[in-house]
N, C-alpha and C positions, 0 to 999 in steps of 0.2 A: 565884448562889447563892440568890437570893431569888425567882426565877421561879417555882419550885414553890409557894411560899407565895402569890404573886400570883395564880397560876392558880386555887389552891384558893379564895382569898378572892373572885374574880370569880365563880367557880361557885356559892359559897355565896350571893352577892348575887343572882345571876340566879335561883337556886331559890327564895330567900326573896321576890323580887318576884313570882314566879309563885304563891307561896302566899298573898301579900297579895291578888292578884287573886281567887283562890280564896275566901279568907275574906271579901272584900268582897262577892262574889256571894252567899255564905251570909248575910251580915249583912242584905242587903236583904230576904231572904226571911223573916227572923225579926225585923225590926225593931229592930236595935240599932245604936248609933253606929258610923260608919266607911263611910257611903254615898259614892258618887261625887261627889255635891254637897259633902260635907264635904271630900273631898280636893281638889276644885277650889278651894274657899275656902282651903284650906291653902297650895296652890300660889300662888295669887294674892297672899295675905298675905306669903308669904316673897319673892315677886319684888318686891313693894313695899318690903319691908324692905331687899332687896338694893340697890335703886335708891337708896333714901334714904340708906344707909350709903355707897355710892359717891360720892354728891354731897358727903358730909360729909368721908370719909376721902381720897378721890381716889388710894387705893392698892389695886390689885386683889386682892393677896394677902390683906391685912387684911380687905378686904371679903367675900371668899369664906369666910375662916375665921370671921368673925363671924356671917355670914348662915347658915353651916351649924350653927354652934353654937345660934343663936336657932331655926332650924328644927327641930333635934333637940329642944329643950325644948318648943316648941310642939307638934311632932308627937307627942311622948311624952304630953303632956297630953291632946291631942285623940284619939289613937289608941293607947290603951294596949296593946292586943293586938298591935300591930306595933312595939313599941319596939326589938326587937332588929334588925328589918330598917331601921327609921329610922336607927339608930346606924351600921350596916354601909353604908347609902347614902351617909351623911355621910362616913364614913371613905373610902370610894370616891371620892367627889367631890373630897376633899382630896389624895388620892394622884394622880388623874388630872390635876389642875390644877397638880400640883406645888408645892402650898401646904406639904406636909409630905413628907418623904422616908420611904421604907419602913423604913430602919434606925431612925429615931427612932420611928416609929409602933410597930414592934415592941419597942423598948427600953422605951417609957413606957407603953405600953398594957397593961391587965390583961386579958388575952385571954380568961382563964377566966371573967370576968364576962359577956363576949358569948357564948362558945362554950356555956356550961352551959345557958342558957335556950334556945338553939337546938337543942342536942342533945336536950333534955329534951321540946321539942315534937315533934322528929322521932320520938323513942322513942314518944311517946304516940300519933302518927299511925300508926306501925308496928304497934303492939300492938292498937289499937282494933278493927281489922276482921280480925284473924287474919293480917294481911300479914307480920309477922315470922316467924310459924310456916311459912307457905308459902315465904318466902324461904330460911329456914334448911334447910328439908326438901326444897328443889327439887333433883330428881335429873336430872342430864343424861345420859340413856342414849344 
């Protein structure tokens, strides 16, 4: 029943990661925060937090959940432009490690809070270069 939703979620996460790489390449050109160095620091800090939490908690599921939460907060503060992607990657990690099941995720998650900014970004990307016009008016003869 949920396989269609899981497939869509993973496609969106993969597409979002692709957009993050594109935006990070653009950010190096125009000198705004979000460089590869910042991303490496973010990963190292979160790995350190994960190991520290595991040594304190000694429970893998709680360690993953708390590390993902802290990584989401830190990632949102460091990379505001990528907040939706960071949240979706966190949810994907929780689902893949079976820390939370899909039924509870769908039940308690405000999906519109995540989807609206993502669709808004996609709509902006489609309309900025006339891509939407070409996509709608494409005739397959």
